[in-house]
Z-matrix of the N, CA and C atoms (Angstrom, degrees):
N
C 1 1.441
C 2 1.528 1 109.62
N 3 1.282 2 116.55 1 112.89
C 4 1.458 3 123.05 2 -179.70
C 5 1.521 4 111.96 3 54.72
N 6 1.324 5 116.93 4 30.16
C 7 1.455 6 120.36 5 -176.92
C 8 1.523 7 111.81 6 -60.96
N 9 1.330 8 117.15 7 -28.15
C 10 1.457 9 119.41 8 -178.85
C 11 1.529 10 112.05 9 -67.75
N 12 1.316 11 117.93 10 -17.68
C 13 1.459 12 121.11 11 179.01
C 14 1.528 13 112.62 12 -94.12
N 15 1.322 14 117.17 13 -16.23
C 16 1.463 15 121.24 14 -177.63
C 17 1.524 16 110.79 15 -92.70
N 18 1.319 17 115.55 16 135.02
C 19 1.457 18 120.26 17 173.54
C 20 1.524 19 108.58 18 -72.00
N 21 1.319 20 116.78 19 158.69
C 22 1.463 21 120.76 20 175.56
C 23 1.519 22 110.17 21 -64.91
N 24 1.305 23 115.75 22 160.25
C 25 1.458 24 122.85 23 -178.73
C 26 1.529 25 110.53 24 -59.43
N 27 1.338 26 118.16 25 130.33
C 28 1.466 27 120.20 26 179.42
C 29 1.533 28 112.68 27 -73.54
N 30 1.324 29 117.70 28 -10.97
C 31 1.459 30 120.72 29 -178.64
C 32 1.527 31 112.70 30 -93.58
N 33 1.345 32 116.51 31 -44.04
C 34 1.466 33 118.77 32 -176.27
C 35 1.527 34 113.02 33 -121.74
N 36 1.333 35 118.23 34 -11.12
C 37 1.454 36 121.83 35 177.25
C 38 1.516 37 115.90 36 85.69
N 39 1.316 38 117.56 37 -0.12
C 40 1.468 39 121.08 38 -179.22
C 41 1.530 40 111.01 39 -82.38
N 42 1.338 41 115.68 40 171.46
C 43 1.458 42 121.37 41 -177.77
C 44 1.526 43 111.73 42 -74.77
N 45 1.335 44 114.76 43 149.58
C 46 1.461 45 122.29 44 177.50
C 47 1.518 46 109.00 45 -116.02
N 48 1.321 47 116.26 46 163.71
C 49 1.458 48 121.32 47 175.96
C 50 1.522 49 109.50 48 -146.61
N 51 1.326 50 115.37 49 161.25
C 52 1.456 51 120.27 50 175.34
C 53 1.518 52 109.16 51 -80.25
N 54 1.315 53 115.06 52 141.74
C 55 1.457 54 121.99 53 176.77
C 56 1.518 55 107.84 54 -135.32
N 57 1.320 56 115.94 55 165.13
C 58 1.457 57 119.85 56 176.59
C 59 1.519 58 110.09 57 -138.45
N 60 1.310 59 114.73 58 151.25
C 61 1.460 60 123.63 59 174.27
C 62 1.515 61 107.33 60 -124.77
N 63 1.315 62 116.30 61 149.64
C 64 1.459 63 122.20 62 -179.84
C 65 1.516 64 108.06 63 -120.35
N 66 1.333 65 116.86 64 138.05
C 67 1.454 66 120.27 65 176.94
C 68 1.519 67 109.83 66 -138.35
N 69 1.304 68 115.76 67 148.33
C 70 1.465 69 122.12 68 173.93
C 71 1.519 70 109.85 69 -115.20
N 72 1.313 71 117.64 70 12.41
C 73 1.466 72 121.90 71 -173.14
C 74 1.524 73 112.34 72 -55.36
N 75 1.306 74 117.52 73 -58.86
C 76 1.470 75 120.90 74 178.42
C 77 1.525 76 110.05 75 -95.35
N 78 1.300 77 114.62 76 -50.21
C 79 1.458 78 123.14 77 175.40
C 80 1.520 79 106.34 78 -159.23
N 81 1.314 80 117.87 79 157.00
C 82 1.478 81 118.55 80 -178.76
C 83 1.527 82 111.26 81 -58.08
N 84 1.317 83 115.40 82 124.84
C 85 1.456 84 119.71 83 -178.07
C 86 1.529 85 109.85 84 -155.95
N 87 1.307 86 115.90 85 145.43
C 88 1.457 87 122.47 86 174.10
C 89 1.525 88 108.31 87 -104.30
N 90 1.312 89 116.28 88 143.58
C 91 1.454 90 122.23 89 172.86
C 92 1.522 91 107.72 90 -116.67
N 93 1.324 92 116.05 91 137.05
C 94 1.463 93 121.99 92 -179.33
C 95 1.523 94 108.16 93 -115.70
N 96 1.329 95 117.11 94 137.56
C 97 1.458 96 121.66 95 179.67
C 98 1.520 97 108.92 96 -154.39
N 99 1.321 98 116.10 97 160.22
C 100 1.461 99 121.87 98 174.36
C 101 1.520 100 108.15 99 -94.75
N 102 1.336 101 115.65 100 144.35
C 103 1.456 102 120.13 101 179.58
C 104 1.524 103 109.50 102 -143.05
N 105 1.331 104 115.55 103 138.65
C 106 1.459 105 121.39 104 175.34
C 107 1.523 106 108.66 105 -71.99
N 108 1.320 107 116.43 106 134.43
C 109 1.450 108 121.10 107 -179.78
C 110 1.519 109 113.87 108 -74.32
N 111 1.338 110 117.18 109 -12.96
C 112 1.464 111 120.08 110 -177.23
C 113 1.532 112 112.24 111 -104.83
N 114 1.339 113 116.74 112 -59.28
C 115 1.472 114 119.45 113 -176.13
C 116 1.533 115 112.45 114 -95.55
N 117 1.329 116 117.17 115 -5.50
C 118 1.459 117 124.23 116 176.54
C 119 1.526 118 114.42 117 65.56
N 120 1.328 119 117.21 118 22.96
C 121 1.460 120 119.95 119 171.91
C 122 1.520 121 107.14 120 -61.91
N 123 1.333 122 116.59 121 141.71
C 124 1.452 123 120.72 122 -178.03
C 125 1.520 124 111.15 123 -121.98
N 126 1.316 125 113.88 124 147.11
C 127 1.454 126 120.71 125 173.92
C 128 1.516 127 110.03 126 -91.98
N 129 1.292 128 115.57 127 -179.57
C 130 1.460 129 122.43 128 179.81
C 131 1.534 130 110.38 129 -61.99
N 132 1.332 131 116.41 130 141.81
C 133 1.462 132 121.94 131 178.84
C 134 1.526 133 110.25 132 -94.78
N 135 1.316 134 115.47 133 141.62
C 136 1.462 135 122.73 134 179.04
C 137 1.518 136 108.99 135 -123.83
N 138 1.345 137 115.98 136 138.24
C 139 1.459 138 120.00 137 -178.63
C 140 1.517 139 110.96 138 -76.36
N 141 1.327 140 114.61 139 144.98
C 142 1.460 141 121.72 140 -176.63
C 143 1.528 142 111.13 141 -125.56
N 144 1.319 143 118.16 142 20.06
C 145 1.463 144 124.75 143 -177.12
C 146 1.516 145 111.18 144 53.50
N 147 1.331 146 118.46 145 -141.91
C 148 1.461 147 120.54 146 -175.93
C 149 1.519 148 113.00 147 -89.31
N 150 1.319 149 118.88 148 4.27
C 151 1.456 150 121.92 149 -175.83
C 152 1.526 151 110.10 150 -88.95
N 153 1.323 152 116.31 151 123.89
C 154 1.459 153 120.78 152 175.95
C 155 1.534 154 107.81 153 -72.82
N 156 1.334 155 118.63 154 118.09
C 157 1.466 156 120.24 155 -176.55
C 158 1.525 157 113.91 156 -61.58
N 159 1.322 158 117.10 157 -26.30
C 160 1.471 159 119.30 158 177.65
C 161 1.526 160 110.80 159 -64.59
N 162 1.337 161 117.41 160 -37.12
C 163 1.459 162 121.36 161 179.11
C 164 1.522 163 111.50 162 -69.29
N 165 1.315 164 116.88 163 -22.33
C 166 1.465 165 122.13 164 -179.89
C 167 1.528 166 111.08 165 -95.76
N 168 1.318 167 117.41 166 10.10
C 169 1.457 168 120.94 167 179.91
C 170 1.522 169 113.01 168 68.27
N 171 1.317 170 116.07 169 29.06
C 172 1.467 171 122.02 170 -178.47
C 173 1.530 172 110.42 171 54.17
N 174 1.325 173 115.93 172 38.12
C 175 1.457 174 121.43 173 -177.00
C 176 1.524 175 110.30 174 -125.77
N 177 1.324 176 116.16 175 55.58
C 178 1.460 177 121.27 176 177.09
C 179 1.527 178 108.92 177 -115.60
N 180 1.317 179 115.57 178 169.70
C 181 1.469 180 120.06 179 178.43
C 182 1.532 181 110.49 180 -60.74
N 183 1.329 182 116.87 181 -39.45
C 184 1.471 183 120.51 182 179.08
C 185 1.524 184 110.75 183 -62.73
N 186 1.332 185 117.28 184 -39.32
C 187 1.469 186 120.82 185 178.70
C 188 1.519 187 110.48 186 -64.77
N 189 1.312 188 116.22 187 -45.08
C 190 1.469 189 120.34 188 179.33
C 191 1.524 190 110.98 189 -62.42
N 192 1.333 191 116.86 190 -39.55
C 193 1.467 192 120.59 191 178.35
C 194 1.527 193 111.43 192 -67.37
N 195 1.332 194 117.56 193 -38.38
C 196 1.472 195 121.24 194 179.08
C 197 1.525 196 110.45 195 -66.04
N 198 1.331 197 117.37 196 -39.62
C 199 1.465 198 121.51 197 177.47
C 200 1.524 199 109.91 198 -64.43
N 201 1.324 200 116.30 199 -46.22
C 202 1.469 201 120.52 200 -179.58
C 203 1.528 202 111.12 201 -61.82
N 204 1.325 203 117.09 202 -43.36
C 205 1.466 204 121.09 203 179.97
C 206 1.527 205 111.02 204 -63.64
N 207 1.333 206 117.13 205 -44.51
C 208 1.464 207 121.18 206 -179.98
C 209 1.523 208 110.58 207 -62.98
N 210 1.313 209 116.92 208 -45.91
C 211 1.458 210 121.54 209 -175.97
C 212 1.523 211 114.09 210 -72.44
N 213 1.315 212 118.04 211 -17.47
C 214 1.471 213 120.05 212 -176.73
C 215 1.526 214 113.21 213 -104.86
N 216 1.328 215 118.17 214 10.42
C 217 1.464 216 119.83 215 179.89
C 218 1.525 217 110.49 216 -69.54
N 219 1.309 218 114.97 217 153.84
C 220 1.459 219 121.05 218 177.10
C 221 1.527 220 108.16 219 -61.57
N 222 1.297 221 115.87 220 132.32
C 223 1.451 222 120.92 221 -179.88
C 224 1.517 223 112.72 222 92.17
N 225 1.323 224 116.72 223 -6.73
C 226 1.472 225 120.30 224 -178.21
C 227 1.516 226 110.25 225 -76.21
């Protein structure tokens, strides 16, 4: 998902992708974050409210923020 916009993992050099988690703990909300497909390093998670980012084509503000956070980490 939007892998062409994500830099490779700064720890192992492998490709990363956007992922999402859903929780109903406080209120229904999706979290979007970047994760390395090999070592599973994760970037900062951003809330996406009740909208599933996959249905939005991974084109939400939370997705853009997760990409920016992943790409701007030290060592990236």
